[in-house]
C-alpha positions as CSV (number, residue, x, y, z in Angstrom):
1,X,4.3,5.3,32.9
2,X,4.8,5.2,29.2
3,X,7.3,2.4,28.3
4,X,8.9,2.9,24.9
5,X,11.6,0.2,25.4
6,X,11.8,-2.8,23.2
7,X,11.1,-3.6,19.6
8,X,8.7,-1.6,17.3
9,X,7.8,-2.0,13.7
10,X,6.1,0.6,11.4
11,X,3.7,0.4,8.6
12,X,6.5,0.2,6.0
13,X,8.3,-2.7,7.7
14,X,11.1,-0.7,9.4
15,X,12.0,-1.7,12.9
16,X,13.6,-0.1,15.9
17,X,14.9,-1.3,19.3
18,X,14.7,1.3,22.0
19,X,16.4,1.2,25.4
20,X,14.7,1.9,28.7
21,X,14.6,5.7,29.4
22,X,16.7,7.0,32.2
23,X,15.4,9.1,35.1
24,X,15.5,12.2,32.8
25,X,13.5,10.5,30.0
26,X,16.5,10.0,27.7
27,X,16.8,6.8,25.7
28,X,18.9,5.4,22.8
29,X,18.4,2.7,20.2
30,X,19.0,1.3,16.8
31,X,16.8,1.9,13.7
32,X,16.6,-0.7,10.9
33,X,14.9,1.0,8.0
34,X,13.3,-1.0,5.2
35,X,13.2,1.9,2.8
36,X,15.9,4.2,1.3
37,X,16.7,6.2,-1.7
38,X,20.4,6.0,-1.0
39,X,22.6,4.2,-3.5
40,X,24.5,2.3,-0.7
41,X,23.3,-0.8,1.2
42,X,21.1,-0.1,4.1
43,X,22.8,-0.4,7.6
44,X,21.3,-0.3,11.1
45,X,21.6,3.3,12.3
46,X,21.8,4.8,15.8
47,X,19.1,6.9,17.4
48,X,18.9,9.0,20.5
49,X,15.8,10.5,22.0
50,X,13.8,11.8,24.9
51,X,10.3,11.3,26.3
52,X,8.1,12.8,28.9
53,X,7.9,10.6,32.0
54,X,4.3,11.5,32.9
55,X,1.6,8.8,33.4
56,X,-0.3,7.5,30.4
57,X,0.1,8.3,26.7
58,X,3.5,10.2,26.6
59,X,5.0,12.3,23.9
60,X,8.5,11.7,22.7
61,X,11.1,12.5,20.0
62,X,14.3,11.0,18.6
63,X,16.9,11.6,15.9
64,X,18.3,8.9,13.6
65,X,21.7,9.4,12.1
66,X,21.6,7.3,8.9
67,X,24.9,5.4,8.6
68,X,24.5,4.6,4.9
69,X,23.7,8.1,3.7
70,X,24.4,11.8,4.4
71,X,20.9,12.4,5.9
72,X,19.4,12.7,9.3
73,X,15.8,12.2,10.4
74,X,13.9,13.5,13.4
75,X,10.7,11.8,14.7
76,X,8.2,13.2,17.1
77,X,5.2,11.3,18.4
78,X,2.9,10.0,21.1
79,X,2.2,6.6,22.5
80,X,-1.4,5.4,22.5
81,X,-3.4,2.3,23.5
82,X,-5.1,1.0,20.3
83,X,-8.7,-0.2,20.1
84,X,-7.6,-3.7,20.9
85,X,-5.3,-2.7,23.8
86,X,-2.1,-2.9,21.8
87,X,0.5,-0.1,22.1
88,X,0.7,2.2,19.1
89,X,3.3,5.0,18.4
90,X,1.9,7.7,16.1
91,X,4.9,9.7,14.7
92,X,5.7,12.5,12.2
93,X,9.1,12.8,10.8
94,X,11.4,15.2,8.9
95,X,14.2,13.8,6.8
96,X,17.0,16.2,5.9
97,X,19.3,15.2,3.0
98,X,22.6,16.9,2.2
99,X,22.1,19.5,-0.4
100,X,24.7,20.1,-3.2
101,X,24.1,23.8,-3.3
102,X,22.0,26.6,-1.8
103,X,19.9,26.7,-5.0
104,X,18.9,23.1,-4.5
105,X,18.2,23.4,-0.8
106,X,14.4,23.6,-1.5
107,X,14.3,19.8,-2.2
108,X,16.5,18.6,0.7
109,X,13.8,18.1,3.4
110,X,11.0,15.5,3.3
111,X,8.1,15.1,5.7
112,X,5.9,12.1,6.5
113,X,4.4,10.0,9.2
114,X,4.5,6.4,10.5
115,X,2.6,4.3,12.9
116,X,4.6,1.8,15.0
117,X,3.3,-1.2,16.8
118,X,5.2,-3.3,19.4
119,X,6.8,-6.4,17.9
Protein backbone atom coordinates (compact mmCIF):
# COMPACT_ATOMS: atom_id res chain seq x y z
CA UNK A 1 0.00 0.00 0.00
CA UNK A 2 1.17 3.53 -0.76
CA UNK A 3 2.45 5.23 2.41
CA UNK A 4 2.47 9.03 2.20
CA UNK A 5 2.95 9.61 5.93
CA UNK A 6 6.08 11.36 7.15
CA UNK A 7 8.32 14.17 5.99
CA UNK A 8 8.76 15.17 2.33
CA UNK A 9 10.83 17.90 0.67
CA UNK A 10 10.39 19.30 -2.84
CA UNK A 11 12.79 20.64 -5.43
CA UNK A 12 12.39 24.21 -4.07
CA UNK A 13 13.20 23.28 -0.46
CA UNK A 14 9.61 23.34 0.83
CA UNK A 15 8.72 20.59 3.31
CA UNK A 16 5.55 18.90 4.43
CA UNK A 17 4.70 16.41 7.16
CA UNK A 18 1.76 14.12 6.35
CA UNK A 19 -0.24 12.00 8.79
CA UNK A 20 -1.09 8.35 8.20
CA UNK A 21 -4.19 8.00 6.04
CA UNK A 22 -7.32 6.70 7.72
CA UNK A 23 -9.36 3.73 6.42
CA UNK A 24 -11.02 6.01 3.84
CA UNK A 25 -7.71 7.42 2.53
CA UNK A 26 -8.04 10.81 4.24
CA UNK A 27 -4.97 12.45 5.75
CA UNK A 28 -3.84 15.81 7.14
CA UNK A 29 -0.57 17.57 7.66
CA UNK A 30 1.43 20.78 7.75
CA UNK A 31 3.17 22.47 4.81
CA UNK A 32 6.31 24.56 5.34
CA UNK A 33 6.83 26.52 2.12
CA UNK A 34 10.19 28.02 1.26
CA UNK A 35 8.80 30.32 -1.44
CA UNK A 36 6.18 33.07 -1.31
CA UNK A 37 5.23 36.31 -3.00
CA UNK A 38 3.23 37.42 0.06
CA UNK A 39 4.40 40.48 1.98
CA UNK A 40 3.95 38.74 5.36
CA UNK A 41 6.38 36.33 7.06
CA UNK A 42 5.92 32.71 5.97
CA UNK A 43 4.08 30.50 8.48
CA UNK A 44 3.48 26.74 8.54
CA UNK A 45 0.11 26.06 6.92
CA UNK A 46 -2.40 23.23 7.40
CA UNK A 47 -3.23 20.78 4.64
CA UNK A 48 -5.88 18.11 4.18
CA UNK A 49 -6.04 15.46 1.52
CA UNK A 50 -7.10 12.09 0.26
CA UNK A 51 -5.38 9.18 -1.44
CA UNK A 52 -6.36 5.97 -3.15
CA UNK A 53 -5.66 2.98 -0.93
CA UNK A 54 -4.77 0.60 -3.76
CA UNK A 55 -1.54 -1.36 -3.93
CA UNK A 56 1.52 0.25 -5.49
CA UNK A 57 1.93 3.73 -6.85
CA UNK A 58 -1.19 5.54 -5.64
CA UNK A 59 -2.71 8.85 -6.71
CA UNK A 60 -3.53 11.54 -4.16
CA UNK A 61 -4.55 15.16 -3.72
CA UNK A 62 -4.45 17.79 -0.99
CA UNK A 63 -5.33 21.42 -0.29
CA UNK A 64 -3.08 23.90 1.55
CA UNK A 65 -4.70 26.89 3.26
CA UNK A 66 -1.83 29.38 3.43
CA UNK A 67 -1.88 31.06 6.86
CA UNK A 68 0.23 34.06 5.78
CA UNK A 69 -1.72 35.06 2.66
CA UNK A 70 -5.21 35.07 1.17
CA UNK A 71 -4.48 32.20 -1.22
CA UNK A 72 -5.14 28.46 -1.35
CA UNK A 73 -3.25 25.78 -3.29
CA UNK A 74 -4.41 22.40 -4.52
CA UNK A 75 -1.94 19.62 -5.30
CA UNK A 76 -2.59 16.38 -7.20
CA UNK A 77 -0.02 13.70 -7.74
CA UNK A 78 1.19 10.15 -7.75
CA UNK A 79 3.74 8.24 -5.69
CA UNK A 80 6.51 6.44 -7.60
CA UNK A 81 9.60 4.39 -6.86
CA UNK A 82 12.59 6.23 -8.28
CA UNK A 83 15.45 4.63 -10.21
CA UNK A 84 17.42 4.14 -7.00
CA UNK A 85 14.41 2.77 -5.08
CA UNK A 86 13.64 6.06 -3.29
CA UNK A 87 10.02 7.18 -3.00
CA UNK A 88 9.11 10.14 -5.23
CA UNK A 89 5.92 12.21 -5.29
CA UNK A 90 5.26 13.86 -8.66
CA UNK A 91 2.73 16.68 -8.22
CA UNK A 92 0.98 19.42 -10.16
CA UNK A 93 -0.57 22.39 -8.36
CA UNK A 94 -2.92 25.31 -8.77
CA UNK A 95 -2.50 28.37 -6.56
CA UNK A 96 -5.48 30.71 -6.30
CA UNK A 97 -4.85 34.19 -4.96
CA UNK A 98 -7.61 36.58 -3.94
CA UNK A 99 -8.46 38.92 -6.79
CA UNK A 100 -9.22 42.59 -6.14
CA UNK A 101 -11.82 42.71 -8.89
CA UNK A 102 -13.51 40.69 -11.61
CA UNK A 103 -11.42 42.47 -14.23
CA UNK A 104 -8.17 41.31 -12.58
CA UNK A 105 -9.38 37.74 -12.08
CA UNK A 106 -7.37 36.58 -15.11
CA UNK A 107 -4.10 36.76 -13.15
CA UNK A 108 -5.30 35.16 -9.89
CA UNK A 109 -4.48 31.51 -10.68
CA UNK A 110 -1.00 30.05 -11.12
CA UNK A 111 -0.05 26.52 -12.12
CA UNK A 112 3.12 24.51 -11.61
CA UNK A 113 4.63 21.21 -10.58
CA UNK A 114 6.95 19.88 -7.92
CA UNK A 115 8.79 16.67 -7.18
CA UNK A 116 8.95 15.61 -3.52
CA UNK A 117 11.33 13.07 -2.00
CA UNK A 118 11.14 11.54 1.46
CA UNK A 119 13.30 13.30 4.07
